[in-house]
C-alpha positions in Angstrom: 133.9 -10.5 112.2 135.0 -7.2 113.8 132.6 -5.3 116.2 132.7 -2.6 113.5 131.0 -4.9 111.0 128.0 -6.0 113.0 124.8 -4.6 111.6 122.9 -2.3 113.9 119.8 -0.1 113.7 119.8 3.4 115.2 116.9 4.5 117.4 115.4 6.4 114.5 115.4 3.2 112.4 118.5 3.8 110.2 120.9 1.0 109.4 124.4 1.6 110.9 127.4 -0.1 112.4 130.0 0.7 115.0 132.3 1.2 112.0 130.9 4.7 111.8 132.9 5.4 115.0 136.1 3.7 114.0 139.1 5.4 115.5 137.2 6.5 118.5 136.9 4.9 122.0 133.4 3.6 122.7 131.4 3.1 125.9 128.6 0.7 125.0 125.8 0.4 127.6 122.6 -1.6 127.7 120.1 1.0 129.0 116.5 1.2 130.4 114.2 4.1 131.1 112.3 2.7 134.1 115.1 1.2 136.1 116.4 2.2 139.5 119.7 2.7 137.7 118.2 5.0 135.0 119.9 8.1 136.6 123.2 6.7 135.2 122.1 8.3 132.0 123.3 11.6 133.6 126.8 10.2 134.1 126.8 8.7 130.6 126.0 12.1 129.2 128.6 13.8 131.4 131.2 11.4 130.0 130.0 12.1 126.4 130.4 15.8 127.0 133.7 15.6 128.8 135.5 13.2 126.4 133.8 13.6 123.0 136.5 16.0 121.8 139.2 13.5 122.9 137.7 10.7 120.9 135.0 9.0 123.0 131.5 8.1 121.9 128.9 6.7 124.3 126.3 4.5 122.7 123.1 3.3 124.4 121.3 0.0 123.6 117.8 0.0 125.1 116.8 -3.4 126.4 113.5 -4.6 127.9 114.8 -8.0 129.2 115.2 -7.0 132.8 111.9 -6.5 134.6 110.3 -5.0 131.6 112.0 -1.7 132.4 112.3 -0.5 128.8 108.7 -0.9 127.5 108.5 2.2 125.4 108.7 2.6 121.6 111.8 4.0 120.1 110.2 7.4 119.9 109.2 7.3 123.6 112.7 6.3 124.5 114.3 9.1 122.5 111.9 11.7 124.0 112.5 10.5 127.5 116.3 10.5 127.2 116.4 13.9 125.6 113.9 15.5 127.9 115.0 13.9 131.2 118.7 13.6 130.8 119.6 15.8 127.8 121.1 12.7 126.1 123.1 13.7 123.0 125.0 10.4 122.4 123.8 7.9 119.8 121.1 5.4 120.8 120.4 2.2 119.0 117.2 0.3 118.4 115.9 -1.9 121.3 117.9 -5.1 121.5 118.0 -8.4 123.4 121.3 -8.9 125.2 120.7 -12.4 126.5 119.1 -15.6 125.3 118.2 -17.0 121.9 117.4 -13.6 120.5 120.6 -12.0 121.7 121.9 -9.4 119.3 125.2 -10.5 117.6 127.0 -7.5 119.1 126.2 -8.8 122.6 127.3 -12.3 121.5 130.7 -10.7 121.3 130.5 -8.4 124.3 129.3 -11.1 126.7 132.6 -12.9 126.1 134.4 -10.0 127.7 135.4 -10.5 131.4 134.6 -8.1 134.1 137.1 -7.1 136.8 136.5 -10.3 138.8 137.2 -12.4 135.7 133.6 -13.3 134.9 132.2 -13.3 131.4 128.8 -14.5 130.3 125.3 -13.1 130.3 124.4 -9.5 131.0 123.2 -9.4 134.6 121.0 -6.3 134.5 120.5 -2.9 132.9 123.4 -0.5 132.6 126.3 -2.9 132.1 129.1 -1.1 130.3 131.8 -2.1 127.9 134.8 0.1 126.9 136.0 -0.5 123.4 139.4 0.9 122.3 139.9 3.2 119.3 141.0 0.1 117.3 137.7 -1.7 118.0 138.8 -4.1 120.7 136.7 -4.5 123.9 139.1 -3.6 126.8 136.9 -3.6 129.9 133.5 -4.6 131.2 131.7 -3.1 134.2 128.6 -4.4 135.9 125.4 -2.4 136.4 126.2 -1.1 139.9 129.4 0.6 138.7 128.7 4.2 138.1 129.7 5.5 134.7 131.8 8.3 136.2 133.5 6.0 138.7 137.3 6.0 138.8 137.7 2.6 137.3 135.4 3.4 134.3 137.1 6.7 133.7 140.5 5.1 133.9 139.4 2.5 131.3 138.1 5.2 129.0 141.3 7.2 129.4 143.3 4.2 128.4 141.1 3.5 125.4 141.1 7.0 123.9 142.9 7.4 120.6 146.5 8.5 120.8 146.9 12.2 120.2 150.4 11.5 118.7 148.8 9.7 115.8 147.2 13.0 114.6 150.3 15.1 115.2 
């Protein structure tokens, strides 16, 4: 099964898939509103604004598995993200990223190795995965790596759709 085929639910309760973003690079992030790393929403929104026209979509996946730092309802999460960080990128329904209830998307994403060659469970909020325009995960960054860091930006640049394909 392709990442594009895995059923998802948007934050507003609508069924969807990553297939809606086929042909675009993706930055997938497990997020939380009450985490010390929550200010990363600002960097994620900056990337969305900077790269959207070049073919990037940032997608947030709220998760309450780390210290109960995403306790809100979907409506509360949406309101917080919009009011506090001006988030315009798509947000999905709250998911589990580890354990027996792990969402099938994260079954796939946790197989991706980070820069030190480690795959496996998500360690904390704000882990990031870059997915190429053809739907293949190409990079994984742990929580402490800022979204606008040189290494994340380089991975995004490499994953963006080729402009020659549209010429």
